[in-house]
C-alpha positions as CSV (number, residue, x, y, z in Angstrom):
1,X,90.9,76.9,99.0
2,X,94.1,78.2,97.5
3,X,93.9,81.7,96.0
4,X,97.0,82.0,93.8
5,X,98.1,84.6,91.6
6,X,99.7,83.6,88.1
7,X,100.4,85.1,84.9
8,X,102.0,83.3,81.7
9,X,104.7,86.0,81.6
10,X,106.1,84.4,84.9
11,X,107.7,82.2,82.4
12,X,110.5,83.4,80.3
13,X,113.0,81.8,77.7
14,X,116.3,80.7,78.9
15,X,118.6,83.7,79.3
16,X,121.4,84.3,76.8
17,X,123.7,84.8,79.8
18,X,123.6,83.6,83.2
19,X,122.4,80.4,84.7
20,X,118.9,81.2,86.1
21,X,116.1,79.0,85.1
22,X,112.6,80.1,84.6
23,X,111.3,76.6,84.2
24,X,110.0,76.3,87.7
25,X,107.3,79.1,87.4
26,X,105.4,76.9,85.0
27,X,106.3,73.6,86.8
28,X,104.8,75.0,90.2
29,X,101.5,75.6,88.5
30,X,101.6,72.2,87.0
31,X,102.2,70.6,90.4
32,X,99.4,72.9,92.0
33,X,96.9,71.8,89.2
34,X,97.9,68.0,89.4
35,X,97.4,68.1,93.2
36,X,93.7,68.2,92.8
37,X,93.4,70.7,95.7
38,X,90.6,73.5,95.5
39,X,92.2,76.4,93.8
40,X,91.2,79.7,92.1
41,X,93.8,81.3,89.8
42,X,93.9,85.1,89.6
43,X,95.8,87.1,87.0
44,X,98.0,90.1,88.3
45,X,97.9,93.6,86.7
46,X,101.2,94.8,85.6
47,X,102.7,97.2,88.1
48,X,102.4,100.8,86.9
49,X,105.7,102.6,86.2
50,X,105.0,105.3,88.9
51,X,104.3,102.6,91.5
52,X,107.6,101.1,90.8
53,X,109.4,104.5,90.7
54,X,108.1,105.5,94.1
55,X,110.4,102.8,95.6
56,X,113.2,102.6,92.9
57,X,115.3,105.0,91.2
58,X,113.1,106.4,88.3
59,X,116.0,106.2,85.8
60,X,116.5,102.5,86.8
61,X,112.9,101.7,86.3
62,X,112.9,103.3,82.9
63,X,115.8,101.4,81.8
64,X,114.3,98.3,82.8
65,X,111.1,99.0,80.9
66,X,112.9,100.0,77.9
67,X,115.1,96.8,78.3
68,X,118.0,99.1,78.0
69,X,119.9,98.0,81.4
70,X,123.6,98.6,81.5
71,X,125.7,95.5,81.2
72,X,127.2,95.8,84.7
73,X,123.7,96.0,86.3
74,X,122.6,92.8,84.2
75,X,125.7,91.0,85.7
76,X,124.5,91.9,89.3
77,X,120.9,90.6,88.4
78,X,122.4,87.6,86.7
79,X,120.5,87.5,83.4
80,X,120.0,90.0,80.6
81,X,116.9,92.3,80.9
82,X,115.0,91.6,77.7
83,X,111.6,93.1,76.7
84,X,110.1,89.9,77.9
85,X,111.8,90.2,81.2
86,X,110.7,93.7,81.4
87,X,107.1,92.7,81.0
88,X,107.5,89.8,83.4
89,X,108.7,91.9,86.2
90,X,105.9,94.2,86.0
91,X,103.5,91.4,86.3
92,X,105.6,89.7,89.4
93,X,105.4,93.0,91.1
94,X,101.7,93.2,90.5
95,X,101.1,89.7,91.5
96,X,102.3,90.5,95.0
97,X,100.1,93.5,95.3
98,X,97.2,91.4,93.9
99,X,97.9,88.6,96.4
100,X,97.8,91.1,99.2
101,X,94.3,92.4,98.3
102,X,93.1,88.8,98.0
103,X,94.5,88.0,101.5
104,X,92.4,90.9,102.8
105,X,89.3,89.1,101.5
106,X,90.2,85.4,102.1
107,X,93.0,85.6,104.9
108,X,95.8,84.1,102.7
109,X,96.7,84.2,99.1
110,X,100.0,83.4,97.2
111,X,101.8,84.9,94.5
112,X,103.4,82.2,92.2
113,X,106.4,84.4,91.7
114,X,107.9,87.3,93.4
115,X,110.0,87.6,96.5
116,X,112.6,89.6,94.8
117,X,114.3,90.7,98.0
118,X,117.8,91.6,96.6
119,X,116.7,94.4,94.3
120,X,118.2,97.8,95.5
121,X,117.2,101.4,94.9
122,X,119.0,101.7,91.6
123,X,119.8,98.2,90.4
124,X,118.8,94.6,90.6
125,X,120.8,91.9,92.1
126,X,120.9,88.2,92.9
127,X,118.2,87.3,90.2
128,X,115.9,90.2,91.4
129,X,115.0,93.1,89.2
130,X,112.4,95.1,91.0
131,X,111.6,94.5,94.9
132,X,108.0,93.5,94.7
133,X,108.0,93.2,98.5
134,X,108.8,96.6,99.2
135,X,107.0,98.2,96.2
136,X,103.8,96.3,97.0
137,X,104.1,97.4,100.8
138,X,104.5,100.9,99.7
139,X,101.8,101.0,97.6
140,X,99.4,99.2,100.0
141,X,100.1,101.8,102.6
142,X,99.9,104.7,99.9
143,X,96.4,103.5,99.0
144,X,95.2,103.2,102.6
145,X,94.9,99.6,102.5
146,X,97.3,99.2,105.6
147,X,98.8,101.5,108.0
148,X,101.6,99.3,109.0
149,X,103.1,96.1,107.3
150,X,105.3,93.4,108.6
151,X,107.7,91.7,105.9
152,X,108.6,88.4,107.2
153,X,111.4,86.9,105.1
154,X,112.4,83.2,105.5
155,X,114.3,82.7,102.4
156,X,117.9,81.2,102.9
157,X,119.3,84.6,101.8
158,X,119.0,87.7,103.9
159,X,116.5,90.2,102.4
160,X,119.0,93.0,102.0
161,X,117.3,94.8,99.3
162,X,114.0,94.9,101.3
163,X,115.8,96.2,104.3
164,X,117.6,98.9,102.4
165,X,114.5,100.2,100.6
166,X,112.4,100.4,103.8
167,X,115.2,101.6,106.1
168,X,114.0,104.4,108.5
169,X,110.2,103.7,107.9
170,X,107.9,103.1,110.8
171,X,105.1,101.7,108.8
172,X,107.1,99.0,107.3
173,X,108.9,96.4,109.5
174,X,111.4,93.9,108.1
175,X,112.2,90.6,109.7
176,X,114.8,88.3,107.9
177,X,115.9,84.8,109.1
178,X,118.5,83.4,106.9
179,X,121.8,81.7,106.8
180,X,124.3,84.1,108.1
181,X,127.2,82.9,105.8
182,X,125.2,82.9,102.7
183,X,124.8,85.5,99.9
184,X,124.9,88.6,100.1
185,X,128.3,88.8,101.8
186,X,127.6,92.3,102.9
187,X,124.2,92.3,104.7
188,X,121.9,95.2,105.1
189,X,120.1,95.9,108.5
190,X,116.6,94.7,108.8
191,X,114.4,95.7,111.8
192,X,115.3,92.4,113.1
193,X,118.0,89.9,111.5
194,X,118.4,86.4,112.7
195,X,121.5,84.9,111.1
196,X,121.5,81.1,111.4
197,X,124.7,78.8,111.3
198,X,125.5,76.5,108.4
199,X,123.6,73.2,108.8
200,X,120.7,74.3,111.0
201,X,118.0,71.9,110.9
202,X,114.2,71.7,111.7
203,X,114.4,71.8,115.4
204,X,116.8,74.7,115.9
205,X,115.2,76.7,112.9
206,X,111.7,76.5,114.2
207,X,112.8,77.3,117.7
208,X,114.3,80.5,116.4
209,X,111.2,81.4,114.4
210,X,108.8,80.7,117.3
211,X,110.9,82.9,119.5
212,X,110.8,86.0,117.3
213,X,107.7,85.9,115.1
214,X,105.0,86.1,117.9
215,X,106.6,89.1,119.6
216,X,107.1,91.0,116.4
217,X,103.4,90.4,115.6
218,X,102.3,91.4,119.0
219,X,104.8,94.4,119.4
220,X,104.6,95.7,115.8
221,X,100.9,95.4,115.4
222,X,100.8,95.3,111.7
223,X,97.6,95.4,109.6
224,X,99.1,92.9,107.1
225,X,101.9,90.6,106.6
226,X,103.8,89.9,103.5
227,X,105.7,86.6,103.7
228,X,108.6,85.6,101.5
229,X,108.5,81.9,101.5
230,X,111.4,80.7,99.7
231,X,112.2,76.9,100.0
232,X,115.9,77.2,99.8
233,X,116.5,76.6,103.5
234,X,116.0,72.9,102.2
235,X,118.9,70.7,102.8
236,X,119.1,69.6,99.3
237,X,118.7,73.2,97.9
238,X,121.7,74.0,95.5
239,X,122.3,77.6,96.9
240,X,121.3,77.0,100.6
241,X,123.5,76.2,103.6
242,X,120.7,75.1,106.0
243,X,119.3,71.5,106.5
244,X,115.5,71.7,106.8
245,X,113.4,68.8,105.6
246,X,110.2,68.7,103.7
247,X,108.5,68.3,107.1
248,X,110.4,71.2,108.6
249,X,109.4,73.5,105.6
250,X,105.9,72.7,106.0
251,X,106.0,73.2,109.9
252,X,107.7,76.5,109.2
253,X,104.9,77.6,106.7
254,X,102.1,76.5,108.8
255,X,103.6,78.2,111.8
256,X,103.8,81.7,110.0
257,X,100.3,81.5,108.7
258,X,98.9,80.2,112.0
259,X,100.4,82.9,114.0
260,X,99.3,85.6,111.7
261,X,95.8,84.4,111.1
262,X,95.1,83.8,114.9
263,X,95.7,87.4,115.3
264,X,92.9,88.2,112.6
265,X,95.4,89.5,110.2
266,X,95.7,88.7,106.6
267,X,99.0,87.3,105.0
268,X,100.2,87.1,101.5
269,X,103.1,85.1,100.2
270,X,105.7,85.5,97.6
271,X,107.5,82.4,96.1
272,X,111.0,83.3,96.8
273,X,114.1,81.1,96.3
274,X,114.5,77.5,95.5
275,X,117.3,76.0,93.3
276,X,118.4,72.7,92.1
277,X,119.2,70.5,89.1
278,X,115.8,68.8,89.3
279,X,113.4,71.7,88.7
280,X,110.4,69.6,89.3
281,X,111.4,68.6,92.9
282,X,112.0,72.3,93.6
283,X,108.6,73.3,91.9
284,X,106.9,70.6,94.1
285,X,108.5,72.1,97.3
286,X,107.1,75.5,96.3
287,X,103.6,74.0,95.4
288,X,103.6,72.0,98.7
289,X,104.4,75.2,100.7
290,X,101.4,77.1,99.0
291,X,99.0,74.1,99.5
292,X,99.9,73.8,103.3
293,X,99.6,77.5,104.0
294,X,96.1,77.5,102.3
295,X,95.1,74.5,104.5
296,X,96.4,76.2,107.6
297,X,94.4,79.4,106.6
298,X,91.3,77.4,106.3
299,X,91.3,76.8,110.1
300,X,90.7,80.4,110.7
301,X,87.7,82.8,109.8
302,X,88.2,85.4,107.2
303,X,89.6,88.8,108.3
304,X,87.3,90.9,110.3
305,X,86.6,93.4,107.7
306,X,85.4,90.6,105.4
307,X,83.3,88.9,108.0
308,X,81.5,92.2,108.5
309,X,80.9,92.5,104.9
310,X,79.5,88.9,104.8
311,X,77.1,89.7,107.6
312,X,75.6,92.8,106.0
C-alpha cells in the first residue's frame, strides 16, 4: 500500500517568467492512479506561517504569503511568486510534514511534491521557495514527534539550503549525495557530503550509497528519516550530470527504504528534482520511485509504536 500526500494546489499555471514546468505534479498522480497499485491519497494541511517563520526569515515568509517577493529573489527562485504559488508552497511544506506523520504509522509515506532543498533563510533559489525538509524536521522535533532526524538527500544537486538552515544542530543530521560539478556552484556544508564525478553510473553510485548510509543510520541513531528522492541522477535528465538507469534508481530507492526500515525506523519521501522535455517520462520515474519504495516498505512490520498500538 502506497500512502501518498497530494493536493490540487501542487499544480500551478505556467509562470509568466522562467522555464519551470508544474505539469509533472499532475502527471505523477495520473501515473500512480493508472498503475493499479494499492494506494491511499491524503490531503496535506497548509503549513502555518509561524512554523515556516521558525526556520525562514519572518519578513521573507510574509513577503511570500503576500505574493510580494522582490524581483531579485524571484529571479533566484526561477519563477514569480503569485498568490497561487504562495498557497501552493504552504501545502507542499505541509505535505512533507503530513507524510512524516503517516510514515510513523505505516513505515513509509510519500509527498508527491516537496524536496525544496535550495531554499535559504531569507530567500528561495533553484525552483525552491520554502525548504519543506528543514521546516518539517524542525516542527516534528518541536512537537516531540522525534528527538533526532536524518535527512538523506539523493537529488543530483547538493542540498545546500537544507545544510545551511540546519547547520550547528545536533538533532538534525544532513547527508547529501550529488553531482559535485552541478548546481549550486558554491556548496554549503552538510554533516556528510558525497560529491560524485560526472557520468557516475549505477554500480559506483550504489557502492557510495551503501558505504555511507548504514553508518549514518547506526552512528546517528535517528528516530525518523526524511528522504529527498529526486530522480534527476537519471542519465537522461536535462539538468543532471550523472548516469543512473531506471534500474539503478529503483535499486537506490529500495536500498534507502530497506536500510531505514530494517532498523525499525519510519521514512517519508519528498519528490525532489526531475527534468526533461518529456514530462510524462519524468513523471513516470517519480511514480516508479514511490511505488518501489512502498513495495520495499511492505517487507517490514510497522514501526514499533504502531505495532504496540495494534496489539492493545
